Each structure stands twice: as structure tokens, then as C-alpha cells.
C-alpha positions as a Markdown table, in Angstrom:
| # | Residue | x | y | z |
|---|---|---|---|---|
| 1 | Met | -34.1 | -74.7 | -66.5 |
| 2 | Arg | -31.4 | -75.2 | -62.8 |
| 3 | Ala | -28.5 | -74.7 | -64.4 |
| 4 | Lys | -30.0 | -71.2 | -65.1 |
| 5 | Met | -30.5 | -70.4 | -61.9 |
| 6 | Val | -27.5 | -71.8 | -60.7 |
| 7 | Gly | -25.4 | -69.6 | -63.6 |
| 8 | Leu | -27.9 | -66.0 | -62.3 |
| 9 | Phe | -27.4 | -66.7 | -58.8 |
| 10 | Phe | -23.0 | -66.9 | -59.8 |
| 11 | Ile | -23.2 | -64.2 | -61.3 |
| 12 | Leu | -24.8 | -62.5 | -58.8 |
| 13 | Leu | -22.3 | -63.6 | -56.2 |
| 14 | Met | -19.4 | -62.1 | -58.5 |
| 15 | Ala | -21.0 | -58.6 | -58.5 |
| 16 | Ala | -22.3 | -58.8 | -54.9 |
| 17 | Ile | -18.9 | -59.7 | -53.4 |
| 18 | Ile | -16.1 | -58.2 | -56.2 |
| 19 | Gly | -18.1 | -55.4 | -58.1 |
| 20 | Gly | -18.6 | -53.5 | -54.6 |
| 21 | Leu | -21.8 | -54.2 | -53.5 |
| 22 | Pro | -22.6 | -52.8 | -49.8 |
| 23 | Ala | -21.5 | -55.3 | -47.4 |
| 24 | Lys | -21.9 | -55.6 | -43.0 |
| 25 | Ser | -18.7 | -56.8 | -43.3 |
| 26 | Ala | -17.4 | -54.3 | -45.7 |
| 27 | Ala | -15.4 | -51.2 | -43.0 |
| 28 | Ala | -13.6 | -55.1 | -41.5 |
| 29 | Ser | -12.8 | -56.8 | -45.7 |
| 30 | Arg | -9.1 | -56.4 | -46.8 |
| 31 | Gly | -7.8 | -55.1 | -50.0 |
| 32 | Gly | -5.7 | -56.0 | -52.7 |
| 33 | Gly | -4.4 | -59.5 | -54.4 |
| 34 | Glu | -5.8 | -61.8 | -57.2 |
| 35 | Val | -8.5 | -64.2 | -57.4 |
| 36 | Val | -8.9 | -67.2 | -59.8 |
| 37 | Ile | -12.7 | -68.5 | -61.8 |
| 38 | Leu | -12.7 | -71.4 | -63.4 |
| 39 | Val | -14.3 | -71.4 | -66.3 |
| 40 | Gly | -15.4 | -74.2 | -68.9 |
| 41 | Thr | -14.0 | -75.4 | -72.9 |
| 42 | Gly | -14.3 | -72.8 | -75.3 |
| 43 | Thr | -13.1 | -68.8 | -75.3 |
| 44 | Pro | -15.9 | -66.6 | -74.6 |
| 45 | Arg | -18.7 | -65.5 | -77.4 |
| 46 | Ala | -18.3 | -61.6 | -76.7 |
| 47 | Phe | -17.5 | -60.2 | -73.6 |
| 48 | Asn | -20.3 | -57.6 | -73.3 |
| 49 | Ser | -24.0 | -58.8 | -72.0 |
| 50 | Ser | -25.4 | -56.5 | -74.4 |
| 51 | Val | -25.2 | -59.0 | -77.4 |
| 52 | Ala | -24.7 | -62.8 | -75.8 |
| 53 | Ser | -25.9 | -65.2 | -73.1 |
| 54 | Gly | -24.1 | -66.7 | -70.8 |
| 55 | Tyr | -22.5 | -67.2 | -67.3 |
| 56 | Thr | -19.0 | -67.0 | -67.9 |
| 57 | Thr | -20.0 | -63.4 | -70.7 |
| 58 | Gly | -22.4 | -62.0 | -67.3 |
| 59 | Met | -19.4 | -63.0 | -64.8 |
| 60 | Ile | -17.0 | -61.0 | -67.2 |
| 61 | Ser | -19.2 | -58.1 | -68.5 |
| 62 | Thr | -20.9 | -57.1 | -64.9 |
| 63 | Gln | -16.9 | -56.7 | -64.0 |
| 64 | Leu | -16.0 | -54.9 | -67.0 |
| 65 | Phe | -19.3 | -52.6 | -67.2 |
| 66 | Ala | -21.4 | -50.8 | -64.2 |
| 67 | Ser | -25.3 | -50.4 | -64.8 |
| 68 | Pro | -27.0 | -47.6 | -64.0 |
| 69 | Leu | -28.8 | -50.4 | -60.7 |
| 70 | Arg | -27.4 | -53.1 | -58.7 |
| 71 | Tyr | -29.3 | -55.3 | -56.6 |
| 72 | Asp | -29.2 | -56.7 | -53.0 |
| 73 | Glu | -29.4 | -60.0 | -51.8 |
| 74 | Asn | -34.1 | -59.6 | -51.3 |
| 75 | Trp | -33.4 | -58.3 | -55.0 |
| 76 | Gln | -34.2 | -54.1 | -54.0 |
| 77 | Pro | -32.9 | -51.7 | -56.1 |
| 78 | Lys | -29.5 | -49.9 | -55.2 |
| 79 | Pro | -28.0 | -47.3 | -57.1 |
| 80 | Tyr | -25.4 | -47.4 | -59.2 |
| 81 | Leu | -24.5 | -45.4 | -62.1 |
| 82 | Ala | -28.0 | -43.9 | -61.1 |
| 83 | Lys | -28.0 | -42.4 | -57.5 |
| 84 | Glu | -31.5 | -42.1 | -58.0 |
| 85 | Trp | -34.2 | -42.3 | -60.4 |
| 86 | Lys | -38.2 | -42.0 | -60.5 |
| 87 | Ile | -41.1 | -44.0 | -62.0 |
| 88 | Ser | -44.3 | -41.5 | -63.7 |
| 89 | Lys | -47.6 | -42.2 | -61.9 |
| 90 | Asp | -48.4 | -43.6 | -65.5 |
| 91 | Gly | -45.8 | -45.9 | -65.6 |
| 92 | Leu | -44.2 | -44.7 | -68.6 |
| 93 | Ser | -40.9 | -43.3 | -67.6 |
| 94 | Val | -37.8 | -44.2 | -65.7 |
| 95 | Thr | -36.3 | -41.1 | -65.5 |
| 96 | Leu | -32.7 | -41.9 | -64.0 |
| 97 | His | -29.7 | -39.2 | -62.1 |
| 98 | Leu | -26.7 | -40.6 | -62.5 |
| 99 | Val | -23.9 | -39.7 | -60.4 |
| 100 | Glu | -21.1 | -37.1 | -61.0 |
| 101 | Gly | -17.3 | -37.9 | -62.2 |
| 102 | Ala | -18.0 | -41.2 | -63.4 |
| 103 | Thr | -15.6 | -42.4 | -65.9 |
| 104 | Phe | -15.3 | -45.1 | -68.9 |
| 105 | His | -11.7 | -46.5 | -68.7 |
| 106 | Asp | -10.0 | -44.7 | -71.1 |
| 107 | Gly | -11.3 | -41.7 | -68.6 |
| 108 | Arg | -14.5 | -40.3 | -70.8 |
| 109 | Pro | -16.7 | -38.6 | -68.3 |
| 110 | Ile | -20.7 | -41.1 | -69.0 |
| 111 | Thr | -23.4 | -39.5 | -69.4 |
| 112 | Ser | -27.0 | -39.8 | -70.6 |
| 113 | Lys | -26.3 | -40.2 | -74.4 |
| 114 | Asp | -24.2 | -43.4 | -73.2 |
| 115 | Val | -27.0 | -45.0 | -71.1 |
| 116 | Ala | -29.5 | -43.7 | -74.3 |
| 117 | Phe | -27.0 | -45.3 | -76.3 |
| 118 | Ser | -26.8 | -49.0 | -74.0 |
| 119 | Val | -30.7 | -49.3 | -73.5 |
| 120 | Met | -31.4 | -48.9 | -77.1 |
| 121 | Thr | -28.1 | -51.2 | -78.0 |
| 122 | Ala | -29.9 | -53.4 | -75.2 |
| 123 | Lys | -33.2 | -53.5 | -76.9 |
| 124 | Lys | -32.0 | -54.0 | -80.6 |
| 125 | Tyr | -29.2 | -57.0 | -79.0 |
| 126 | His | -29.8 | -58.0 | -76.1 |
| 127 | Pro | -30.2 | -62.3 | -75.5 |
| 128 | Phe | -33.2 | -61.2 | -73.4 |
| 129 | Lys | -34.3 | -58.2 | -75.2 |
| 130 | Ser | -38.2 | -58.1 | -74.1 |
| 131 | Ala | -36.9 | -56.6 | -70.6 |
| 132 | Phe | -36.4 | -53.9 | -73.3 |
| 133 | Ala | -39.3 | -53.8 | -75.4 |
| 134 | Glu | -41.5 | -51.5 | -74.4 |
| 135 | Val | -38.4 | -49.1 | -74.7 |
| 136 | Glu | -39.9 | -46.0 | -77.1 |
| 137 | Arg | -36.7 | -44.2 | -77.2 |
| 138 | Val | -35.0 | -42.1 | -74.3 |
| 139 | Asp | -34.8 | -38.7 | -73.7 |
| 140 | Thr | -31.5 | -36.9 | -72.6 |
| 141 | Pro | -32.5 | -32.9 | -71.2 |
| 142 | Asp | -28.1 | -33.1 | -70.1 |
| 143 | Arg | -25.2 | -35.0 | -69.1 |
| 144 | Gln | -27.1 | -36.7 | -66.2 |
| 145 | Thr | -30.9 | -37.1 | -66.4 |
| 146 | Ala | -31.6 | -39.8 | -68.8 |
| 147 | Val | -35.5 | -40.5 | -69.4 |
| 148 | Ile | -36.5 | -43.7 | -70.8 |
| 149 | Arg | -39.7 | -43.6 | -72.7 |
| 150 | Leu | -42.1 | -46.9 | -72.5 |
| 151 | Gln | -45.1 | -47.7 | -74.8 |
| 152 | His | -46.7 | -49.3 | -71.8 |
| 153 | Pro | -46.3 | -49.7 | -68.2 |
| 154 | Met | -43.5 | -52.4 | -67.4 |
| 155 | Pro | -43.0 | -53.5 | -64.3 |
| 156 | Ala | -40.6 | -54.9 | -64.3 |
| 157 | Ile | -37.8 | -52.1 | -66.3 |
| 158 | Leu | -36.1 | -51.3 | -63.4 |
| 159 | Met | -34.8 | -54.3 | -63.1 |
| 160 | Ala | -34.1 | -54.3 | -66.2 |
| 161 | Met | -31.2 | -52.0 | -65.1 |
| 162 | Ser | -29.5 | -54.8 | -63.1 |
| 163 | Pro | -25.2 | -55.8 | -64.8 |
| 164 | Tyr | -26.1 | -58.3 | -66.4 |
| 165 | Ala | -28.8 | -57.3 | -67.8 |
| 166 | Leu | -27.6 | -53.2 | -69.3 |
| 167 | Pro | -23.9 | -52.9 | -68.9 |
| 168 | Ile | -23.4 | -49.0 | -69.8 |
| 169 | Leu | -21.1 | -48.7 | -73.0 |
| 170 | Pro | -18.8 | -45.7 | -74.2 |
| 171 | Glu | -21.1 | -44.5 | -77.6 |
| 172 | His | -17.8 | -43.0 | -78.5 |
| 173 | Val | -16.2 | -46.2 | -78.5 |
| 174 | Tyr | -18.5 | -48.3 | -80.2 |
| 175 | Arg | -20.4 | -46.0 | -81.8 |
| 176 | Asp | -23.3 | -47.4 | -84.3 |
| 177 | Pro | -25.5 | -49.5 | -83.3 |
| 178 | Gln | -25.8 | -51.2 | -86.3 |
| 179 | Asn | -21.9 | -53.0 | -85.9 |
| 180 | Leu | -21.9 | -53.5 | -82.4 |
| 181 | Lys | -21.3 | -57.4 | -83.1 |
| 182 | Ala | -19.0 | -56.8 | -85.5 |
| 183 | Asp | -16.6 | -54.0 | -83.6 |
| 184 | Pro | -13.1 | -54.8 | -82.5 |
| 185 | Asn | -13.4 | -53.6 | -79.8 |
| 186 | Lys | -15.6 | -56.6 | -78.5 |
| 187 | Leu | -13.6 | -58.8 | -77.1 |
| 188 | Arg | -10.8 | -56.1 | -76.2 |
| 189 | Pro | -14.1 | -53.7 | -74.8 |
| 190 | Val | -13.5 | -50.2 | -73.2 |
| 191 | Gly | -15.8 | -50.3 | -69.8 |
| 192 | Ser | -17.8 | -48.7 | -66.6 |
| 193 | Gly | -16.9 | -51.2 | -64.6 |
| 194 | Pro | -14.8 | -51.9 | -61.2 |
| 195 | Phe | -12.4 | -53.9 | -62.7 |
| 196 | Lys | -11.1 | -53.2 | -66.9 |
| 197 | Phe | -9.2 | -55.1 | -69.3 |
| 198 | Gly | -5.8 | -56.1 | -69.1 |
| 199 | Ser | -5.0 | -59.0 | -71.1 |
| 200 | Tyr | -6.8 | -62.2 | -72.5 |
| 201 | Glu | -5.5 | -65.3 | -74.5 |
| 202 | Pro | -8.2 | -67.3 | -76.1 |
| 203 | Gly | -9.2 | -70.8 | -74.8 |
| 204 | Arg | -6.5 | -69.7 | -71.8 |
| 205 | Ser | -7.4 | -66.8 | -69.5 |
| 206 | Leu | -8.3 | -63.2 | -69.4 |
| 207 | Val | -6.9 | -61.3 | -67.1 |
| 208 | Leu | -9.4 | -58.1 | -65.8 |
| 209 | Glu | -7.8 | -55.2 | -63.6 |
| 210 | Arg | -8.7 | -53.2 | -60.6 |
| 211 | Asn | -10.2 | -49.9 | -62.2 |
| 212 | Glu | -8.2 | -46.9 | -60.2 |
| 213 | His | -10.7 | -44.5 | -61.1 |
| 214 | Phe | -14.0 | -46.8 | -60.0 |
| 215 | Phe | -16.7 | -43.6 | -59.3 |
| 216 | Ile | -18.1 | -45.5 | -56.4 |
| 217 | Pro | -14.8 | -44.8 | -53.3 |
| 218 | Lys | -12.0 | -47.7 | -52.3 |
| 219 | Arg | -14.0 | -50.2 | -54.3 |
| 220 | Pro | -12.7 | -52.3 | -56.1 |
| 221 | Tyr | -10.9 | -54.9 | -53.1 |
| 222 | Leu | -9.9 | -56.9 | -55.1 |
| 223 | Asp | -6.2 | -55.9 | -57.7 |
| 224 | Arg | -6.8 | -58.5 | -60.6 |
| 225 | Leu | -9.8 | -61.2 | -61.5 |
| 226 | Val | -8.2 | -64.0 | -63.4 |
| 227 | Phe | -10.6 | -65.9 | -65.6 |
| 228 | Arg | -8.9 | -69.4 | -66.3 |
| 229 | Ile | -10.4 | -71.4 | -69.5 |
| 230 | Glu | -9.9 | -75.2 | -67.9 |
| 231 | Gly | -12.0 | -77.9 | -68.8 |
| 232 | Asp | -10.8 | -80.5 | -66.7 |
| 233 | Pro | -13.6 | -81.8 | -64.2 |
| 234 | Asp | -11.3 | -83.1 | -62.1 |
| 235 | Lys | -8.5 | -80.4 | -62.5 |
| 236 | Gln | -10.6 | -77.9 | -61.6 |
| 237 | Met | -10.9 | -80.4 | -58.7 |
| 238 | Ile | -7.8 | -79.9 | -57.9 |
| 239 | Glu | -7.2 | -76.6 | -58.9 |
| 240 | Met | -9.7 | -75.4 | -56.1 |
| 241 | Glu | -8.4 | -78.4 | -53.2 |
| 242 | Arg | -5.3 | -76.5 | -53.9 |
| 243 | Gln | -6.4 | -73.0 | -53.7 |
| 244 | Glu | -4.6 | -72.1 | -57.0 |
| 245 | Ala | -8.3 | -71.1 | -57.5 |
| 246 | His | -10.8 | -69.3 | -55.7 |
| 247 | Leu | -13.9 | -69.9 | -57.4 |
| 248 | Met | -15.6 | -72.3 | -60.2 |
| 249 | Pro | -19.9 | -71.5 | -61.3 |
| 250 | Ser | -20.5 | -75.2 | -62.2 |
| 251 | Val | -18.8 | -78.3 | -63.0 |
| 252 | Ser | -19.6 | -81.7 | -64.1 |
| 253 | Leu | -18.0 | -83.9 | -61.5 |
| 254 | Asn | -16.7 | -87.8 | -61.7 |
| 255 | Gly | -15.5 | -90.5 | -59.6 |
| 256 | Asn | -15.3 | -90.2 | -55.4 |
| 257 | His | -15.0 | -86.4 | -56.2 |
| 258 | Arg | -19.0 | -86.3 | -56.7 |
| 259 | Lys | -19.8 | -88.7 | -53.5 |
| 260 | Glu | -17.4 | -85.4 | -51.7 |
| 261 | Cys | -19.1 | -82.7 | -53.0 |
| 262 | Pro | -22.3 | -83.2 | -54.5 |
| 263 | Cys | -22.9 | -79.6 | -55.5 |
| 264 | Asp | -22.6 | -77.3 | -58.7 |
| 265 | Phe | -21.4 | -75.1 | -57.6 |
| 266 | Phe | -17.9 | -73.2 | -55.2 |
| 267 | Ala | -16.3 | -71.0 | -53.6 |
| 268 | Ile | -13.6 | -70.9 | -52.2 |
| 269 | Leu | -12.9 | -67.3 | -51.1 |
| 270 | Pro | -9.0 | -66.1 | -50.7 |
| 271 | Ser | -8.3 | -64.4 | -47.4 |
| 272 | Ala | -8.1 | -60.2 | -49.5 |
| 273 | Ile | -12.1 | -60.9 | -49.7 |
| 274 | Arg | -13.2 | -62.6 | -46.8 |
| 275 | Ser | -14.5 | -60.8 | -44.0 |
């Protein structure tokens, strides 16, 4: 459980400092540069958290895909792809009004049909699909409005609108949700978030490039994210100490390193994203 909480915390931190959550120091922040994030061994099962869980998938997915809402440090919902939202008095519907001008990485507009597709995909395939168990259907009265219909009131439904739980997928790319897990675009995603797919070397690294057409002005600050796969804890520590890497979600510390830092979370932020 502790490991899961550390992973969730790191995903939220990633969304906050890189994805563009408003911060008190935003006006003083400088843009450009890259951040190198160390992750453990193995190839991520997916880059899309609609079909796979885990903090590595979550870190990547929350940068590639936007969601209807995002959350601040007090777990209060904030606008993201949805500029406004309203829960009906009977608790049986959630109406989302989308921002205008938001596009996927291939330039196609993000519409309410994509939101409907994404919600129903999460209901069927999400590792924590119980969060969408009460969803009956999603109505799309116009291109900028999605109405999520519930079978019973669900107080936690807004939390299910967060980046890790509900990445907004392009229906025109993923097509039939029945084929989502087998879709070849799963590992070369067309997303909706602040960063877009750059390059991928299985077992070595994933590079995400700045989405220059992101719908939030002047975001993201960074030019590039590099997820480096490194399973040796000693090498991870050396890279962090030399600032060859800047973020590390968790690590099994050995020998003297354990005495120096009895923790399993590090963050060394380069000047490009410090306040």
C-alpha cells in the first residue's frame, strides 16, 4: 500500500510541476530545457492508463493525455479540458462543458464524442474500472458538451475525471474500444496532453516532446521529458547525485546510500522548472 501511495504522489507531482497546474511561482518560472526521470526496469505495459496501471504508465500517460479535470494540492477539482462542470441535483448526471480550441497531437479537435468514447473505454478496460461502474452512457448534445449519465449517484465521480483515471483518447485513432488493447497505437499514442510522443527505445528510454499546440497558453514550460529505464539502484543514485537525472519516483537503496537518505522518493529540479 505504501508503495502505491508513493507512486500516486509522484504521478500527482508530475502533473503539477510539468503538466502545468497553476502555481504561485508560475510567473517567475523559466521555460525550456529537459527533465530526465529515472524509472525501474522493464518495458511499460502501455503508455495509456486507460488499459494499464502502475506509476510508470501513470507518469507517462498523464503527460501524453489531458483529462476533463485536474486537482490541486487540497484535492479540489480544477478546470482542464472541461472549463465548467455541474452535477445534477439528483446526482444522476455530470455535465462537462469543454474548452474551445483544444486539439489532439495530430491536429484534430477534441470534442464531446472523444470524451464519451474515453469514458466508456475506461468503464470497460481501466484497471480501476469500478470508478466508472455507475456510468450508464454519455450523451453528446453538441461538440463541446458531454453529459455523463449514472445509474445511481456516485460521490467520487469527479475524482474519476482526473488525469490518471480518465485520459481523453482520440476516437478517430483508437476506433472500436473492443480492439483498444490490441491497437498498434498503444505504444505510439496520439494524445491530448502537454507532451507528445517523440521516440522510444524499449528497455532504454522514452522521449516526450513539448506539445507546441497545447490548449493552455505558455504551457508546458519544458521542451522535453526523458524517461530513462535504469534498474540498478546504485547507478540511479549516481545519476541523481551528478544531476544527470532529475526525478526518481522510488528506489531500493543499498549500502551507504541507505544511511545517507532513508527514503524512496527523490526530486532534483533543474533551473528550468525551479521557482
